[in-house]
C-alpha positions as CSV (number, residue, x, y, z in Angstrom):
1,M,-28.7,17.2,8.0
2,K,-26.3,19.7,7.1
3,P,-25.2,19.4,3.7
4,L,-21.4,20.6,3.0
5,G,-20.6,19.2,-0.1
6,T,-19.9,16.0,-2.3
7,L,-17.2,13.8,-3.1
8,L,-17.8,12.4,-6.4
9,V,-16.1,8.7,-7.0
10,R,-15.1,7.2,-10.4
11,E,-14.0,3.9,-10.8
12,T,-11.6,3.9,-14.4
13,H,-10.2,0.8,-14.9
14,G,-12.9,-1.7,-15.4
15,I,-12.4,-3.5,-12.2
16,R,-15.5,-4.1,-9.7
17,R,-14.4,-3.2,-6.3
18,F,-15.4,-4.1,-2.8
19,L,-15.9,-1.9,0.1
20,Y,-12.5,-0.3,-1.5
21,P,-10.7,2.1,1.0
22,L,-10.1,5.5,-0.2
23,A,-9.3,8.7,1.3
24,T,-9.0,12.5,0.5
25,T,-7.8,15.4,2.7
26,L,-10.1,18.7,2.5
27,E,-10.7,22.0,4.8
28,L,-13.1,22.0,7.3
29,P,-15.6,24.6,7.4
30,H,-15.8,26.9,10.6
31,G,-17.1,25.6,13.7
32,V,-17.1,21.7,12.3
33,A,-15.5,19.1,14.0
34,P,-14.2,16.0,12.7
35,A,-16.8,13.9,15.1
36,D,-19.8,16.3,13.2
37,L,-19.5,14.8,9.5
38,G,-21.0,11.7,8.1
39,L,-21.2,10.6,4.7
40,A,-23.9,8.9,2.6
41,R,-25.2,8.0,-0.8
42,S,-27.5,10.2,-2.6
43,G,-30.2,7.4,-1.9
44,G,-29.6,8.5,2.0
45,Q,-27.8,4.7,2.6
46,P,-24.8,5.8,5.1
47,V,-21.2,5.6,4.0
48,P,-18.5,4.0,6.9
49,L,-16.6,7.1,7.1
50,Q,-13.1,8.1,9.5
51,C,-11.9,11.5,10.1
52,T,-8.6,12.8,11.5
53,L,-7.7,16.0,11.8
54,E,-4.1,16.9,10.0
55,P,-3.3,20.4,11.1
56,K,-1.2,22.9,8.6
57,R,0.7,25.9,9.3
58,D,-2.1,28.2,8.9
59,S,-5.2,26.1,8.8
60,A,-6.7,22.9,9.9
61,A,-7.5,19.9,7.6
62,V,-9.1,16.7,7.6
63,R,-8.4,13.6,6.5
64,I,-11.6,11.6,5.1
65,D,-11.0,7.9,5.0
66,F,-14.2,5.9,3.8
67,A,-14.9,2.4,1.7
68,V,-17.2,2.2,-1.3
69,S,-18.2,-0.6,-3.8
70,L,-18.2,0.3,-7.4
71,A,-19.1,-1.8,-10.3
72,P,-16.5,-1.5,-13.2
73,Y,-16.5,2.0,-14.9
74,E,-19.3,3.7,-12.3
75,Q,-19.5,6.8,-11.2
76,V,-21.2,7.6,-7.3
77,T,-21.9,11.1,-5.9
78,L,-21.6,11.0,-1.9
79,I,-22.9,13.4,0.2
80,L,-20.7,14.9,3.1
81,G,-22.5,16.9,5.9
82,T,-23.6,16.8,9.6
83,G,-25.8,15.7,12.0
84,M,-25.7,12.4,9.6
85,D,-25.9,8.6,10.3
86,T,-22.7,7.1,11.0
87,G,-21.6,4.1,8.5
88,L,-20.6,1.1,10.0
89,I,-18.1,-1.6,9.2
90,D,-19.1,-5.0,9.8
91,D,-15.6,-6.3,11.2
92,P,-14.0,-3.2,12.4
93,I,-10.2,-3.0,13.3
94,S,-9.7,-3.3,17.1
95,L,-6.0,-2.1,17.6
96,R,-4.8,-2.1,21.3
97,A,-0.7,-1.1,22.1
98,A,1.6,-4.1,23.3
99,D,5.6,-4.0,23.0
100,G,4.5,-2.4,19.5
101,Y,0.7,-2.5,18.0
102,V,-1.6,-5.1,17.8
103,S,-4.7,-4.9,15.2
104,E,-7.3,-7.7,15.5
105,Q,-10.2,-8.8,13.0
106,R,-12.4,-11.8,13.1
107,R,-9.8,-13.6,10.3
108,V,-6.9,-11.3,10.5
109,R,-4.6,-10.6,13.3
110,L,-1.4,-7.8,12.4
111,E,1.5,-6.9,14.9
112,F,3.6,-4.2,13.8
113,E,6.1,-2.1,15.6
114,R,6.2,1.6,16.6
115,T,8.8,2.0,13.7
116,G,6.5,1.0,10.7
117,S,7.9,-2.7,10.8
118,I,5.4,-5.5,10.6
119,S,6.5,-8.1,12.7
120,Q,3.7,-10.8,12.2
121,I,0.1,-11.4,10.3
122,L,-2.1,-14.4,11.2
123,Y,-4.8,-15.2,8.3
124,D,-7.2,-17.9,10.3
125,G,-4.6,-18.6,12.3
126,I,-1.9,-19.4,9.8
127,R,1.5,-17.5,10.5
128,H,2.3,-15.7,7.1
129,L,6.4,-13.9,8.4
130,R,9.1,-15.6,10.1
131,G,10.3,-12.4,11.4
132,P,9.8,-8.4,11.2
133,S,9.7,-6.8,7.9
134,R,12.9,-4.5,7.5
135,I,13.2,-0.9,5.6
136,T,16.9,-0.1,4.9
137,R,19.2,2.7,2.9
138,N,22.4,1.3,1.3
139,G,22.2,-1.6,3.8
140,E,21.5,0.3,7.0
141,A,18.7,0.3,9.3
142,A,17.5,3.7,10.4
143,A,17.4,4.6,14.3
144,G,15.1,6.6,16.3
145,T,11.0,5.7,17.0
146,D,9.2,8.7,17.2
147,H,6.1,8.1,16.2
148,V,2.3,9.0,15.7
149,I,-0.6,6.5,15.5
150,N,-4.1,7.8,14.1
151,A,-6.7,4.8,14.4
152,G,-10.4,4.0,14.4
153,P,-12.6,1.5,13.5
154,L,-12.0,1.7,9.6
155,G,-8.5,2.2,9.6
156,A,-4.9,3.0,11.1
157,R,-1.9,4.8,10.1
158,L,1.1,5.4,11.9
159,L,3.9,7.6,11.1
160,A,7.5,7.4,12.3
161,Q,10.0,9.4,12.2
162,C,13.7,8.2,11.8
163,R,17.4,9.2,11.2
164,Y,20.2,7.2,9.3
165,A,24.0,7.3,10.5
166,D,25.4,10.1,8.3
167,G,22.3,12.0,9.3
168,C,19.7,11.7,6.5
169,R,16.5,12.4,7.9
170,A,13.7,9.9,6.6
171,R,10.1,9.2,7.8
172,T,8.1,6.1,7.5
173,T,4.3,5.5,6.9
174,L,2.2,2.5,8.0
175,E,-1.5,2.3,6.7
176,I,-4.0,-0.4,7.2
177,S,-7.7,-0.9,6.3
178,A,-10.4,-2.8,8.1
179,C,-11.9,-3.6,4.7
180,K,-8.9,-5.2,3.3
181,S,-6.0,-7.5,4.4
182,W,-3.3,-5.3,3.1
183,A,0.0,-2.9,4.8
184,M,0.6,-0.4,2.8
185,L,4.2,1.3,3.6
186,T,5.9,4.3,2.6
187,H,9.4,5.4,3.4
188,V,10.5,8.8,2.8
189,L,14.2,10.0,2.5
190,N,14.0,13.7,3.3
191,E,17.5,14.3,2.0
192,P,18.7,11.8,-0.5
193,D,21.8,11.0,-2.2
194,P,22.2,10.2,-5.6
195,H,22.1,6.3,-5.9
196,D,20.8,5.7,-2.5
197,I,19.5,1.9,-2.5
198,V,16.3,2.0,-0.3
199,S,15.3,-1.6,0.2
200,F,12.1,-3.3,1.4
201,T,12.7,-6.9,3.0
202,L,9.8,-9.4,3.9
203,P,10.6,-13.1,5.2
204,L,7.5,-15.2,4.5
205,E,6.6,-18.2,6.5
206,A,6.9,-21.0,3.3
207,S,5.1,-23.8,4.2
208,S,6.4,-25.6,0.7
209,P,9.2,-26.6,-1.4
210,L,7.2,-25.6,-4.3
211,I,6.5,-21.6,-4.5
212,T,4.6,-20.6,-7.6
213,C,5.1,-16.7,-8.6
214,D,3.7,-14.6,-11.3
215,F,4.9,-10.9,-12.3
216,G,3.1,-8.0,-14.4
217,P,5.4,-6.9,-16.4
218,G,4.7,-7.7,-20.1
219,G,0.9,-8.5,-19.7
220,G,2.1,-11.3,-16.8
221,V,4.7,-13.9,-16.6
222,Y,4.5,-17.0,-14.6
223,G,7.0,-19.2,-13.0
224,K,8.0,-21.2,-10.3
225,L,10.5,-21.5,-7.5
226,Q,11.9,-24.7,-6.9
227,G,15.1,-26.0,-5.1
228,P,17.8,-23.4,-3.3
229,A,19.5,-22.2,-6.6
230,S,16.5,-21.1,-8.3
231,P,15.4,-17.4,-7.0
232,A,13.4,-15.1,-9.4
233,V,14.9,-12.0,-10.0
234,W,12.9,-9.1,-11.5
235,Q,14.4,-6.2,-12.6
236,T,13.7,-2.8,-14.3
237,E,16.1,-0.2,-15.7
238,F,14.8,3.6,-16.3
239,S,17.1,5.6,-18.5
240,E,15.7,8.5,-21.0
241,G,12.2,8.3,-20.9
242,R,12.1,4.4,-21.3
243,V,11.9,1.5,-18.9
244,H,13.7,-1.5,-19.8
245,W,12.8,-4.8,-17.9
246,T,14.0,-8.7,-17.1
247,L,12.5,-11.8,-15.4
248,A,15.5,-14.2,-14.7
249,T,15.2,-17.5,-12.7
250,A,18.6,-19.2,-11.6
251,G,20.4,-16.6,-12.9
252,R,19.0,-17.5,-16.7
253,V,17.1,-14.8,-18.2
254,D,13.6,-15.7,-19.2
255,C,11.8,-12.9,-20.3
256,Q,12.5,-9.2,-21.2
257,G,11.1,-6.4,-22.7
258,T,11.2,-2.3,-23.3
259,I,8.8,0.3,-22.6
260,S,8.6,3.6,-24.3
261,R,6.1,4.9,-21.7
262,P,7.1,5.0,-17.9
263,E,4.0,5.5,-16.8
264,E,2.3,2.8,-18.7
265,Y,5.0,0.3,-16.7
266,R,3.5,1.9,-13.3
267,A,0.6,-0.3,-13.6
268,Q,2.5,-3.3,-14.3
269,C,4.6,-2.7,-11.1
270,W,3.2,-6.1,-9.1
271,F,3.3,-9.7,-8.6
272,H,2.4,-12.6,-6.3
273,W,4.0,-15.1,-4.2
274,I,1.7,-18.3,-3.5
275,D,2.7,-21.6,-2.0
276,R,0.3,-24.4,-0.9
277,N,-1.9,-22.5,1.7
278,K,-1.0,-18.5,1.4
279,S,-0.6,-16.3,-1.1
280,L,0.7,-12.6,-1.2
281,A,0.2,-9.8,-3.8
282,V,2.7,-7.0,-3.7
283,A,1.8,-3.9,-6.0
284,I,4.3,-0.5,-5.8
285,P,1.8,2.3,-6.3
286,G,4.7,4.9,-5.6
287,I,8.4,5.5,-7.1
288,P,10.4,8.1,-7.0
289,E,10.9,10.4,-10.2
290,D,14.4,10.1,-10.5
291,L,14.8,6.2,-10.2
292,R,17.6,4.5,-12.0
293,Q,16.9,0.9,-11.1
294,M,14.3,-1.2,-9.5
295,T,14.5,-5.1,-8.3
296,A,12.5,-7.6,-6.8
297,N,13.9,-11.0,-5.3
298,L,12.1,-13.6,-4.6
299,G,13.9,-16.4,-2.7
300,V,13.0,-19.8,-2.3
301,G,13.0,-20.1,1.8
302,G,10.6,-16.8,1.3
303,D,12.6,-13.6,1.8
304,I,11.2,-11.0,-0.3
305,T,13.5,-8.1,-1.3
306,L,12.3,-4.8,-3.4
307,S,15.3,-2.5,-3.6
308,F,15.2,0.7,-5.6
309,E,18.2,3.0,-6.8
310,L,17.9,6.5,-7.0
311,G,18.9,8.5,-10.1
312,S,22.0,10.5,-10.3
313,T,20.2,14.1,-10.1
314,V,17.8,13.3,-7.4
315,R,16.6,16.2,-5.4
316,G,14.2,16.5,-2.5
317,P,12.3,14.2,-0.5
318,A,12.4,10.5,-2.3
319,A,9.1,8.7,-1.5
320,V,8.4,5.1,-1.9
321,T,5.6,2.8,-1.5
322,V,5.0,-0.5,-1.3
323,C,1.7,-2.5,-0.6
324,Y,1.5,-6.0,0.8
325,H,-1.7,-7.9,0.4
326,F,-1.7,-11.2,2.7
327,L,-4.4,-14.0,1.5
328,N,-4.8,-17.4,1.9
329,D,-5.7,-20.4,-0.1
330,I,-5.8,-18.4,-3.7
331,P,-5.0,-20.5,-6.8
332,P,-1.9,-18.9,-8.9
333,V,-4.7,-17.6,-11.7
334,S,-7.3,-16.2,-9.4
335,A,-6.0,-13.1,-8.0
336,A,-5.0,-11.5,-11.2
337,T,-6.5,-8.2,-10.4
338,S,-5.8,-7.4,-6.8
339,P,-2.6,-5.4,-7.2
340,Q,-3.8,-3.7,-10.6
341,S,-6.6,-2.8,-8.1
342,I,-4.0,-1.7,-5.9
343,L,-2.2,0.2,-8.4
344,L,-5.1,2.0,-10.2
345,P,-7.4,3.3,-7.4
346,P,-10.9,5.4,-8.0
347,V,-10.6,9.2,-8.7
348,V,-12.1,11.2,-6.1
349,A,-13.1,14.4,-6.3
350,F,-14.6,17.0,-3.4
351,R,-17.0,19.5,-4.4
352,P,-18.0,21.7,-1.3
353,G,-21.1,23.5,-1.3
354,T,-23.3,21.4,-3.2
355,T,-25.3,18.5,-3.4
356,A,-26.2,18.3,-7.0
C-alpha cells in the first residue's frame, strides 16, 4: 500500500449518517490512474470508492465518490492510496442504456432520459410517477440532448447540454447513489436574464385522496391536501438580506414568518409529500445568490412544481439544485431528518502526502 493522503470527514449537525454518499475532487499525482486508488478507514477497513477523471484546461483532476457511516458529530480519517483493497457496496447500481437509461437495484428501479428528466421510479414495484419530470425556463423546455454519463456501482452522474429558443445555453446534471433512493438535479442557466423563472415539475402517482405534507420553514409546519380546491403553496421572497415566507392552503394563508439571516433559511428549504403507501422528501440544497422568489406548489392530484424567479441584478451562471428522495410507507412524523441530512452534508477535506 502506498498512501497518498487523508480525507477528513466531519459530521457537523448532530445527525447520524448511514452510508452517506460524499464526493470531492483532487489532483492526481503523476503516474497514478483512477483505477489504482483505494480508500480505507484508519484501522484498515475498506471504504466503497468510485473515481472519475474530470479533465481541466491545464491539468487532470479526479472526482472521488465514496460512502461512509458517521455518528452525530463524529470525525473520521480515511486513508487514500494505491495498492489497497476496494470497498464493496452490498447493493450496487446496475446501469443499462435503453431509450434513455435504467438504473436497477434490489428494491429501486430508476428510469431517466438523456436530457436528465426522470421518467419513472419503482420502489418495491410501486410506481411513483405518472409521467416524466420537467425543467422549464419561463414556461419553455430547452432543446438538445448532447450528454455525457459517468457510472459505476456506487453511483451515476449524467450531464446534459441544452439550449433555449432565445439562445440561452443551459446544462442539467442528474446524480444518483447506490446508497440512497434519491435523485439530485441541478439546472444551470449560462446566460440568465433578470427575472427568469426556472421551474421543476414532478407528476407523482397519488394513490389516495388524502395527502399529508410538512414543510421546513418556521421549524416545521404540517398540513393536509384534501379535495381539488386545496393545493398547498409555500412561497418565499428574498429581499434586502431578509427572507419572508408564507404557507397557504386553498388560497388561505395558514402560517408565515420572517428571517433576518438568509443563510439560516437554507436549512429549512425542504418538505414531504406522503400518501397511503409512498413518500417523497424534497430538499433544495442550492439556489442562486440573486434570487427574488421561490415557490413550491403541491397539487392534490400529485403535481409538484418548484419555481425559482431570479433577481433583477443576476449575473453569470445561475444554478438551482433540487433533490428528490423517494420512499415507501413512511409515517408522516418519522422522516424529519431526511431532507435536513441532504441540506447539511458532512464536511470533507483532503490533506495530500500525509496519513497522520
